[in-house]
C-alpha positions in Angstrom: -5.3 -17.1 26.9 -5.2 -14.9 23.8 -2.6 -15.6 21.2 -1.0 -12.5 19.5 -1.0 -12.2 15.7 1.8 -10.4 13.9 0.6 -9.7 10.4 0.4 -6.6 8.2 -2.5 -8.3 6.3 -4.6 -8.2 9.5 -4.9 -12.0 9.9 -7.3 -13.3 12.6 -6.7 -15.8 15.3 -9.4 -16.7 17.7 -9.3 -18.1 21.2 -12.4 -18.3 23.2 -14.3 -15.0 22.7 -11.3 -12.8 21.8 -9.1 -12.0 18.9 -6.1 -9.8 18.5 -5.6 -8.0 15.2 -2.3 -6.2 14.4 -2.0 -3.5 11.8 0.8 -1.1 12.6 -0.1 -1.4 16.2 -2.2 -3.6 18.3 -5.9 -3.7 19.1 -8.0 -6.1 21.1 -11.3 -6.9 19.5 -14.1 -9.3 20.2 -14.9 -11.8 17.4 -18.1 -9.9 16.7 -16.3 -6.6 16.4 -13.7 -8.1 14.1 -16.3 -9.7 11.8 -18.2 -6.4 11.7 -15.0 -4.6 10.7 -14.4 -7.1 7.9 -17.9 -6.6 6.5 -17.5 -2.9 6.4 -14.2 -3.1 4.5 -15.4 -5.8 2.0 -16.5 -4.6 -1.4 -17.9 -6.2 -4.5 -16.5 -4.4 -7.5 -17.5 -4.3 -11.2 -15.1 -3.3 -14.0 -15.3 -3.2 -17.8 -12.2 -3.5 -19.8 -13.3 -1.4 -22.8 -10.5 1.0 -23.8 -7.9 -0.7 -21.6 -5.0 -3.0 -22.4 -4.4 -6.1 -20.2 -1.6 -4.6 -18.1 -3.6 -1.5 -17.3 -6.6 -3.6 -16.4 -4.6 -5.8 -14.1 -2.8 -2.9 -12.4 -6.1 -1.3 -11.6 -7.4 -4.6 -10.1 -4.3 -4.8 -7.9 -4.7 -1.2 -6.8 -8.2 -2.0 -5.6 -7.1 -5.2 -3.8 -9.2 -7.5 -6.0 -8.5 -11.2 -5.2 -11.0 -12.8 -7.6 -12.4 -11.9 -11.0 -15.9 -13.2 -11.8 -16.4 -13.2 -15.5 -20.1 -12.6 -16.2 -19.9 -12.6 -20.0 -22.1 -15.4 -21.4 -19.2 -16.4 -23.7 -15.8 -15.3 -22.3 -14.3 -14.5 -25.7 -12.8 -11.2 -26.9 -11.2 -9.8 -30.0 -9.2 -7.7 -27.6 -5.8 -9.3 -26.9 -5.6 -11.0 -23.5 -9.2 -10.9 -22.6 -10.4 -14.3 -23.7 -10.9 -16.8 -20.9 -7.7 -18.9 -21.1 -5.3 -15.9 -21.7 -7.0 -13.8 -19.1 -7.1 -16.6 -16.5 -3.3 -17.2 -16.9 -2.5 -13.5 -16.8 -4.5 -12.9 -13.6 -3.0 -16.0 -12.0 0.4 -14.6 -12.6 -0.6 -11.7 -10.4 -2.3 -13.8 -7.7 -5.9 -13.1 -8.8 -8.2 -16.0 -9.2 -10.5 -16.2 -12.3 -13.9 -17.8 -12.4 -16.5 -17.7 -15.2 -20.2 -17.9 -14.4 -22.0 -18.3 -17.7 -25.4 -18.3 -16.0 -24.9 -14.6 -15.1 -24.2 -13.6 -18.7 -26.8 -11.8 -20.8 -28.6 -14.2 -23.1 -28.1 -13.6 -26.8 -31.8 -12.9 -27.5 -31.7 -10.0 -25.0 -28.4 -8.6 -26.4 -29.7 -8.9 -30.0 -32.9 -7.0 -29.2 -30.8 -4.2 -27.5 -28.6 -3.9 -30.6 -31.8 -3.4 -32.7 -33.7 -1.0 -30.5 -31.1 0.5 -28.1 -33.8 0.6 -25.4 -32.0 0.3 -22.1 -35.3 0.1 -20.1 -36.5 -2.9 -22.1 -33.0 -4.5 -21.9 -32.9 -4.0 -18.1 -36.4 -5.5 -17.5 -35.7 -8.5 -19.8 -32.4 -9.2 -18.1 -33.8 -8.8 -14.6 -36.6 -11.3 -15.5 -33.9 -13.7 -16.7 -31.7 -13.1 -13.6 -34.6 -14.2 -11.4 -34.3 -17.7 -13.0 -30.6 -17.8 -11.9 -31.1 -17.5 -8.2 -28.6 -20.2 -7.3 -25.8 -18.5 -9.3 -26.6 -15.1 -7.8 -26.5 -16.5 -4.2 -23.2 -18.2 -5.0 -21.8 -14.8 -6.2 -23.0 -13.2 -2.9 -21.2 -15.9 -0.9 -18.0 -15.5 -2.9 -18.1 -11.7 -2.5 -18.5 -12.1 1.3 -15.4 -14.3 1.5 -12.9 -12.2 -0.6 -12.7 -9.0 -2.6 -14.3 -10.0 -5.9 -14.9 -8.0 -9.1 -17.4 -8.7 -11.9 -15.9 -8.5 -15.3 -17.6 -7.5 -18.6 -16.6 -5.4 -21.6 -18.5 -2.1 -21.4 -16.7 0.8 -19.7 -20.0 2.4 -18.7 -21.3 0.3 -15.8 -24.7 2.1 -16.0 -25.2 0.5 -19.4 -23.9 -3.0 -18.6 -25.6 -6.0 -17.2 -22.8 -6.5 -14.7 -24.4 -3.7 -12.6 -27.7 -5.6 -12.6 -26.0 -8.8 -11.5 -24.0 -7.0 -8.8 -27.2 -5.4 -7.4 -28.9 -8.8 -7.4 -26.0 -10.2 -5.4 -26.2 -7.2 -3.1 -29.8 -8.0 -2.3 -28.6 -11.5 -1.4 -26.1 -10.3 1.1 -23.0 -9.3 -1.0 -21.0 -6.5 0.5 -20.9 -2.8 -0.5 -21.0 -2.4 -4.3 -18.4 -0.2 -6.1 -17.7 0.3 -9.8 -14.1 0.6 -10.9 -13.2 2.9 -13.8 -9.7 3.5 -15.3 -8.9 6.0 -12.5 -11.6 6.0 -9.9 -14.0 4.0 -7.7 -17.7 5.0 -7.8 -20.1 3.8 -5.2 -23.2 2.3 -6.8 -26.2 4.6 -7.4 -28.6 3.1 -9.9 -29.9 5.4 -12.6 -33.5 6.3 -12.3 -35.7 6.6 -15.4 -36.9 10.1 -16.3 -40.6 10.7 -15.5 
């Protein structure tokens, strides 16, 4: 016996080896097909709030279907109104978006300070990636979270190519996180790491 599901949000209900999913019509899928479909649609986003106000930032998250923000700033503080941990968490919760801060995925002060002095992105990237290898447990947890629901890594910089959040997201991708996409004010950009010039 297969039980029908009537849900616009494409809920799943399993009986034996079959599931029925309903989205503006009905389709009969095996559990394996349904799980495969879910993996194809899941995305891990990154988004920097530089140049945005809180309302614009949250609207963009909602447009993308983000259900959880993972704050990867070492210290979740901001001079920009609404983007410090407590205020941001409350504002997101009011829109049904969960907030979690993972300090272990933030960039250590020594690495940030060196970059401020020399502006050498290659050195920054190598240093941060060495640090990130010591945070395997946090990276694996991020990958697990991203496989369960649509998550978005938060940091300040608008340019994802020059922000550690991209490096964190790629590490999570290597641990099984879904497709990586960077949000900007108006677009979604599939991840394509920059290559150093020869």
